[in-house]
C-alpha positions in Angstrom: -18.8 -10.7 -17.0 -19.3 -7.0 -16.2 -17.7 -5.7 -19.4 -20.5 -7.3 -21.5 -23.0 -5.2 -19.5 -21.3 -1.8 -20.0 -23.0 0.4 -22.5 -25.2 -2.5 -23.5 -28.8 -1.3 -23.5 -30.1 -4.8 -24.3 -28.5 -6.0 -21.0 -30.1 -3.3 -19.0 -27.7 -0.3 -19.3 -29.8 2.8 -18.8 -27.2 5.7 -18.7 -25.8 7.7 -21.5 -22.2 7.2 -22.4 -21.2 10.0 -20.1 -19.7 8.4 -17.0 -20.5 11.4 -14.9 -24.2 10.8 -14.9 -24.7 7.1 -14.3 -27.9 5.4 -12.9 -27.4 3.6 -9.6 -27.2 0.2 -11.3 -24.7 1.4 -14.0 -22.6 3.2 -11.4 -22.5 0.0 -9.3 -21.3 -2.0 -12.4 -18.5 0.5 -13.2 -17.5 0.8 -9.6 -17.2 -2.9 -9.1 -15.2 -3.4 -12.3 -12.7 -0.7 -11.3 -12.4 -1.6 -7.6 -11.8 -5.3 -8.6 -9.4 -4.2 -11.3 -11.2 -6.4 -13.9 -9.0 -6.2 -17.0 -11.9 -6.4 -19.4 -13.8 -3.6 -17.7 -10.7 -1.4 -17.6 -10.2 -2.0 -21.3 -13.7 -1.2 -22.2 -13.7 2.0 -20.2 -10.3 3.2 -21.5 -11.0 2.4 -25.1 -14.8 2.7 -25.6 -16.3 4.7 -22.8 -15.6 7.8 -21.1 -12.3 7.6 -19.2 -10.2 10.3 -20.7 -7.0 12.0 -19.8 -7.2 14.9 -17.4 -7.1 18.1 -19.4 -5.8 19.9 -16.3 -2.5 18.1 -16.8 -2.3 19.1 -20.5 -1.2 22.5 -21.7 -0.5 23.0 -25.4 0.2 26.1 -27.4 -2.8 27.3 -29.4 -1.3 26.1 -32.7 -0.9 22.5 -31.4 -4.4 21.5 -32.4 -3.7 17.9 -33.5 -1.8 17.0 -30.3 -4.4 18.7 -28.1 -7.2 16.8 -29.8 -5.4 13.4 -29.6 -4.1 13.7 -26.0 -7.4 12.9 -24.2 -7.9 9.8 -26.4 -4.4 8.4 -26.8 -3.1 8.9 -23.2 -5.8 6.5 -21.9 -4.5 3.9 -24.4 -1.0 4.3 -22.8 -2.7 3.9 -19.4 -4.3 0.7 -20.7 -0.9 -0.6 -21.7 0.6 0.3 -18.3 -2.3 -1.6 -16.7 -1.6 -4.7 -18.9 -5.0 -4.6 -20.7 -3.5 -3.4 -24.1 -0.5 -3.9 -26.3 1.7 -0.8 -26.9 4.5 -2.8 -28.5 5.8 -1.8 -31.9 3.7 -4.4 -33.7 0.5 -3.6 -31.7 -2.5 -1.8 -33.0 -2.0 1.2 -30.7 1.5 1.8 -32.0 0.5 1.2 -35.7 -2.4 3.6 -35.5 -0.2 6.4 -34.0 2.6 5.7 -36.4 0.2 6.1 -39.4 -1.3 9.2 -37.9 1.7 11.2 -36.6 4.9 9.4 -37.6 7.6 8.3 -35.3 7.4 4.8 -36.7 11.0 3.9 -35.8 10.4 4.1 -32.1 10.3 1.0 -29.8 6.8 1.3 -28.5 3.8 3.6 -28.4 5.0 5.6 -25.3 8.4 6.2 -27.0 6.6 7.1 -30.2 4.5 9.8 -28.5 7.5 11.2 -26.6 9.4 11.4 -29.9 6.5 13.0 -31.8 5.8 15.6 -29.0 9.5 16.6 -28.8 9.8 16.7 -32.6 6.9 19.1 -32.7 8.4 21.3 -29.9 6.0 20.2 -27.2 6.6 18.7 -23.8 7.4 15.1 -24.5 6.2 13.9 -21.1 2.6 15.1 -21.4 1.1 11.8 -22.4 3.2 10.0 -19.8 1.9 12.2 -17.1 -1.7 11.9 -18.1 -1.4 8.1 -18.4 0.3 7.9 -15.0 -2.5 10.0 -13.5 -5.1 7.7 -14.9 -3.3 4.6 -13.8 -2.9 5.9 -10.3 -6.6 6.8 -10.1 -7.7 3.5 -11.4 -5.5 1.5 -9.1 -6.7 3.6 -6.1 -10.3 3.1 -7.2 -10.7 7.0 -7.3 -14.0 7.2 -9.1 -14.4 10.9 -8.3 -11.0 11.6 -9.7 -12.0 9.6 -12.9 -15.1 11.7 -13.1 -17.3 8.7 -12.6 -20.5 9.8 -10.7 -24.1 8.9 -10.2 -26.7 11.0 -12.0 -28.1 13.6 -9.6 -31.5 12.6 -8.3 
């Protein structure tokens, strides 16, 4: 099971948590997990390690500090839901955490909650959707470069 090896120094992981500087062995593990679309690997990478939303797709006004800080971390959670490796339903942990943090608790799921909250705050309600869709497309295509997953320069 590859996911048990990721970020596990006791199992031989030698890289830092930064996925853009992986040793050859660690890169091969991550690459295999993504190319094979292993659900547990995708979940670990989206929740614990280094796959974040593309900041190029996110533009916030200067005073939207909370949304801008959360976007890179919560959009990957929506991607995990889209990939079927997480639960974004109203009763799920992702929804509950967002509800407690930003409101929108009367929405149907986490994606709807974020669209509501962003619109409520005068921001583009599709930002998280676009970032999550970009991540899902790159993961499904096995686009490691697009996900900023690289070997450490020698």
